[in-house]
LODREN-503955 format. One record per residue (C-alpha): x, y, z; residue in one letter. Coordinates in nm, 2 decimals, m for minus. Example, Ala and Ser with C-alpha at 12.3 -4.5 7.8 and 13.67 -1.06 7.14 Angstrom:
LODREN-503955
        x        y        z   r
     1.23    m0.45     0.78   A
     1.37    m0.11     0.71   S
//
This chain:
LODREN-503955
        x        y        z   r
     0.00     0.00     0.00   M
     0.13     0.34    m0.10   S
     0.16     0.63     0.15   S
     0.09     0.89    m0.12   S
    m0.25     1.06    m0.12   P
    m0.50     0.93    m0.38   S
    m0.59     1.14    m0.68   A
    m0.91     1.26    m0.52   N
    m0.79     1.35    m0.17   S
    m0.58     1.66    m0.09   P
    m0.22     1.65    m0.01   S
    m0.13     1.59     0.36   P
    m0.04     1.95     0.40   R
    m0.40     2.06     0.32   F
    m0.58     1.75     0.46   Q
    m0.67     1.92     0.79   A
    m0.81     2.23     0.61   F
    m1.00     2.00     0.37   H
    m1.16     1.80     0.64   S
    m1.25     2.12     0.83   M
    m1.39     2.30     0.53   A
    m1.54     2.00     0.36   G
    m1.86     2.02     0.56   S
    m1.90     2.39     0.49   L
    m1.88     2.37     0.11   T
    m2.18     2.31    m0.11   R
    m2.27     2.33    m0.47   E
    m2.37     2.68    m0.59   Q
    m2.73     2.73    m0.71   T
    m2.81     2.85    m1.06   I
    m2.91     3.19    m0.92   E
    m2.58     3.22    m0.73   E
    m2.38     3.12    m1.04   R
    m2.56     3.32    m1.31   Y
    m2.77     3.58    m1.12   G
    m2.69     3.95    m1.08   I
    m2.41     3.99    m0.83   P
    m2.48     4.18    m0.50   E
    m2.28     4.48    m0.62   N
    m2.16     4.53    m0.97   F
    m2.02     4.83    m1.16   L
    m1.93     4.82    m1.53   E
    m1.80     5.13    m1.70   I
    m1.70     5.15    m2.06   E
    m1.56     5.44    m2.25   V
    m1.63     5.39    m2.62   K
    m1.75     5.53    m2.95   N
    m1.51     5.83    m2.99   P
    m1.65     6.10    m3.22   L
    m1.45     6.39    m3.36   T
    m1.63     6.71    m3.42   H
    m1.55     7.05    m3.57   G
    m1.28     7.17    m3.81   F
    m0.93     7.30    m3.79   G
    m0.84     7.45    m3.45   R
    m1.19     7.39    m3.32   K
    m1.17     7.01    m3.36   M
    m1.22     6.79    m3.05   Y
    m1.31     6.43    m2.97   T
    m1.57     6.32    m2.72   D
    m1.63     5.97    m2.58   Y
    m1.94     5.78    m2.47   E
    m1.94     5.67    m2.11   I
    m2.17     5.37    m2.05   V
    m2.24     5.27    m1.69   C
    m2.42     4.96    m1.57   R
    m2.45     4.92    m1.19   T
    m2.67     4.84    m0.89   N
    m2.45     5.03    m0.65   I
    m2.68     5.28    m0.45   P
    m2.43     5.57    m0.49   A
    m2.53     5.58    m0.86   F
    m2.89     5.70    m0.93   K
    m2.93     5.51    m1.26   L
    m2.88     5.14    m1.32   Q
    m2.79     5.21    m1.68   H
    m2.67     5.53    m1.83   S
    m2.49     5.67    m2.14   S
    m2.34     6.02    m2.16   V
    m2.07     6.19    m2.38   R
    m1.77     6.37    m2.24   R
    m1.46     6.53    m2.39   R
    m1.10     6.51    m2.26   Y
    m1.12     6.86    m2.11   S
    m1.42     6.75    m1.91   D
    m1.21     6.46    m1.77   F
    m0.94     6.71    m1.68   E
    m1.18     6.92    m1.48   W
    m1.34     6.61    m1.32   F
    m1.00     6.48    m1.21   R
    m0.91     6.82    m1.07   D
    m1.23     6.83    m0.87   V
    m1.18     6.48    m0.73   L
    m0.83     6.58    m0.61   E
    m0.97     6.88    m0.43   R
    m1.26     6.68    m0.28   E
    m1.05     6.43    m0.10   T
    m0.70     6.40     0.04   T
    m0.76     6.04     0.15   R
    m0.77     5.89    m0.21   V
    m0.49     5.91    m0.46   T
    m0.65     6.00    m0.79   I
    m0.49     5.82    m1.09   P
    m0.35     6.03    m1.38   P
    m0.53     6.08    m1.71   L
    m0.36     5.97    m2.03   P
    m0.12     6.24    m2.13   G
    m0.22     6.55    m2.34   K
    m0.13     6.51    m2.71   V
    m0.03     6.81    m2.91   F
     0.05     6.65    m3.26   T
    m0.15     6.40    m3.46   N
    m0.41     6.40    m3.18   R
    m0.69     6.29    m3.42   F
    m0.53     5.97    m3.55   T
    m0.71     5.65    m3.48   D
    m0.41     5.52    m3.28   E
    m0.40     5.83    m3.05   V
    m0.78     5.84    m3.00   I
    m0.78     5.47    m2.91   E
    m0.49     5.51    m2.66   H
    m0.67     5.80    m2.50   R
    m1.00     5.61    m2.49   R
    m0.84     5.31    m2.32   D
    m0.67     5.54    m2.06   G
    m0.99     5.73    m1.99   L
    m1.17     5.40    m1.94   E
    m0.91     5.27    m1.69   R
    m0.92     5.61    m1.51   F
    m1.30     5.60    m1.47   L
    m1.31     5.23    m1.36   Q
    m1.06     5.31    m1.08   I
    m1.23     5.62    m0.95   V
    m1.59     5.50    m0.99   A
    m1.50     5.17    m0.82   G
    m1.35     5.34    m0.51   H
    m1.59     5.32    m0.21   P
    m1.47     5.65    m0.06   L
    m1.53     5.84    m0.38   L
    m1.87     5.67    m0.43   Q
    m1.99     5.79    m0.10   T
    m1.79     6.12    m0.06   G
    m1.78     6.28    m0.40   S
    m2.04     6.53    m0.50   K
    m1.96     6.51    m0.86   V
    m1.87     6.14    m0.94   L
    m2.22     6.00    m1.02   A
    m2.33     6.32    m1.21   A
    m2.02     6.32    m1.43   F
    m2.06     5.95    m1.52   I
    m2.44     5.95    m1.55   Q
    m2.61     6.29    m1.60   D
    m2.65     6.38    m1.97   P
    m2.73     6.74    m1.86   A
    m2.41     6.76    m1.65   F
    m2.25     7.10    m1.64   S
    m1.93     7.22    m1.48   R
    m2.11     7.54    m1.39   D
    m2.34     7.36    m1.15   A
    m2.04     7.29    m0.92   Y
    m1.86     7.57    m0.75   N
    m1.50     7.44    m0.76   Y
//
């Protein structure tokens, strides 16, 4: 008889844990496996559109938010924001809190800023930025501007005295 553990039993190192946890584990229900999670937050930045001509050209981005977190008023929303809006938003977040390090935005581009490659790089960076700040519990509960920036199509910087 061999002293090595069988293929179905855990190694001796984890046997004590397995026997202790074995009675606590159970198969997940279909609802637990595929149902809506307790708290979820999905943020996408997509569909960049470039507007205007010459020196008045700019690109804005669609922000799509799906969530059931109470800090957000809508479970599904879609708004458009331009890079300068993100710059203002980041500045406000930094002034609202000293307890959270606000991540940087993708860098400002001065040449060839309307090429597909530059726009995609910026879109990806803006999406990562929003996922980090929107997912932070202290910002969800403490920021006066977070939910409005992400969800309110009538959002205006003028409504906030910063």
